[in-house]
Structures are given as structure tokens and as C-alpha cells.
C-alpha positions in Angstrom: 51.9 168.4 146.0 53.5 169.7 142.9 54.3 167.1 140.2 57.4 167.2 138.0 55.4 168.5 135.0 53.8 171.3 137.1 57.3 172.3 138.4 58.6 172.5 134.8 55.6 174.6 133.8 56.3 176.9 136.8 60.0 177.3 135.9 59.4 177.6 132.1 62.1 177.2 129.6 62.7 176.3 125.9 62.1 172.8 124.6 64.2 170.8 122.2 62.0 172.1 119.4 63.2 175.6 120.1 59.9 176.9 121.3 58.7 177.9 124.8 57.5 174.9 126.8 53.9 173.9 126.0 53.3 173.3 129.7 54.3 176.9 130.6 52.4 178.5 127.8 49.1 176.8 126.8 48.9 173.2 128.2 46.7 172.9 131.2 45.8 169.2 131.6 48.8 166.9 132.0 47.8 163.6 130.5 49.9 160.5 130.9 52.3 159.9 128.0 53.6 156.3 127.3 56.2 154.8 125.0 53.5 153.5 122.6 53.2 157.0 121.3 56.9 157.0 120.4 56.6 153.6 118.8 53.8 154.6 116.6 55.8 157.6 115.5 58.8 155.4 114.9 61.0 157.3 117.2 64.1 155.8 118.9 63.2 154.7 122.4 66.1 156.7 123.8 64.8 158.2 127.1 67.3 161.1 126.9 65.8 162.2 123.6 62.2 161.6 124.5 62.3 163.3 127.9 61.1 166.8 128.4 62.4 169.4 130.9 60.5 167.6 133.7 62.3 164.4 133.1 59.1 162.6 131.9 58.1 161.7 128.3 57.4 164.8 126.2 53.8 165.9 126.2 54.0 166.6 122.4 54.2 162.9 121.8 50.5 162.7 122.5 49.6 165.7 120.4 51.3 164.4 117.3 50.1 160.8 117.7 46.7 161.4 115.9 48.5 162.6 112.8 50.6 159.5 112.7 47.8 157.2 113.3 45.8 158.8 110.4 48.7 158.5 108.1 49.3 154.8 109.1 45.8 153.8 108.0 46.8 153.3 104.4 49.9 151.3 105.2 50.2 147.5 105.3 50.9 145.8 108.6 54.6 145.5 109.3 54.5 141.7 109.8 53.4 141.0 106.2 56.1 139.5 104.1 56.4 140.1 100.4 56.7 137.0 98.2 59.1 137.7 95.3 60.7 135.4 92.7 63.9 135.4 94.9 62.2 134.6 98.2 60.4 136.4 101.1 61.1 140.0 101.8 60.7 141.4 105.3 59.7 144.9 106.4 62.6 147.1 107.7 61.3 150.6 108.1 59.0 153.2 106.6 58.7 156.9 106.1 55.0 157.6 106.7 54.7 161.1 105.2 56.8 160.3 102.1 54.9 157.0 101.5 58.1 155.0 101.3 58.9 151.5 102.8 62.1 149.6 103.0 62.3 145.8 102.7 65.1 143.3 102.6 65.5 139.6 102.1 68.4 137.2 102.9 68.3 135.9 99.4 69.2 139.3 98.1 72.0 139.9 100.5 70.1 141.8 103.2 70.3 145.0 101.2 67.5 147.5 101.9 65.3 148.2 99.0 63.1 151.3 99.0 59.6 150.9 97.6 56.7 153.2 97.3 53.5 152.5 99.2 51.7 151.8 95.9 54.4 149.2 94.9 54.1 147.4 98.2 50.3 147.3 97.9 50.5 145.9 94.4 52.9 143.2 95.5 50.6 142.3 98.4 47.6 142.1 96.0 49.7 139.8 93.7 50.6 137.6 96.6 46.9 137.3 97.6 46.2 136.0 94.1 49.0 133.4 94.5 51.4 135.2 92.2 55.0 136.1 93.1 56.3 139.6 92.4 59.6 140.3 90.6 62.7 140.6 92.8 63.0 143.6 95.0 65.9 144.9 92.8 63.5 145.0 89.8 60.9 146.8 91.8 63.1 149.7 92.9 62.3 152.9 90.9 65.1 154.2 88.7 65.6 157.3 90.8 66.0 155.2 93.9 68.6 152.5 93.2 69.7 150.2 96.0 70.0 152.9 98.5 72.8 154.7 100.2 71.6 153.0 103.3 73.7 150.0 102.5 76.8 152.2 102.2 76.0 153.8 105.5 75.6 150.4 107.2 79.0 149.4 105.8 80.6 152.6 107.2 79.0 152.0 110.6 80.3 148.4 110.6 83.8 149.6 109.8 83.6 152.3 112.5 82.4 149.8 115.1 85.3 147.4 114.1 87.8 150.2 114.3 86.5 151.3 117.7 86.7 147.8 119.1 90.4 147.6 118.2 91.2 150.8 120.0 
């Protein structure tokens, strides 16, 4: 019996990364890959993007997972809410390697506010002491005002509305 991964290795080809397939060049043991690897790496769970030539999840998801897990060790858990003067702020997303996190709160209009890892850790420390942090707007560094993300979301909303009328 020849599995899908072995068949892809036999045929060869070029992966989405632009390099020759790992399975046809150096990879010899085909370990099971699951979607948890993609979740830790904050990838979209789109099967078309995560699938390799063989139709299964890309093997590279397992190889990159250790780097992501090491980088995540210094980050707070995503379910921790930040207490600010204007209310609770919820985690939205993060950029692990740049050390940036985005939070929002309904009290501040669901805008996304970009904070550094250090700022978030300071707010969490304040919250543990029973203190509330200033509003998210005050915490945003000068060079990162309320981000372009809000403008992009508005454009997407407009595009969706226009598409629904067509």
C-alpha cells in the first residue's frame, strides 16, 4: 500500500513555499499532522491553504510548531481580559514574532487597539493588584494610533454590503 504522502513524494513537485517538496527531498518519516498545529500558529483553518500536494495537511506545520510554542511562552493567555477605566478589553489577535497584541472593548466602540507585549503584561500586573489601567486609547503608542485595521474592517463591511445588493 502506498499512502497519499508517499505518492506525492514519489511524484515530486514544488510546494507553495516555492521549494521542492520536503517529502521528496529529505523527509522520511511521515508523522500525523493535525489542525492544532495550525491553530497554535494562528493560521486560517482553510483546508485549501493548509493542504499539501498530497491533499493532507502540510508536513511543515509540525516542523514550525516548536518555534511558535517557544515564542508563545512569554505571552498571556488569550482568555485574560484587561480591566481598564473604560471597561473590560478582550483579546483579538497577536503577532508572536513582533510582540504585538490587539485588544478591543465594546465600551470603546469595538476598535482594535495595538499594544506591545510589555504593555499588556503591565496592565495584567496592575489588574492583579486591583488597579485599573488607563483606557486602551491612552495605552496605544504614538507611532501606532488606532490602527488601519478599523479602516480595513469598514471597507470590508462596505464591500460585503455592495456584493449583497448585486
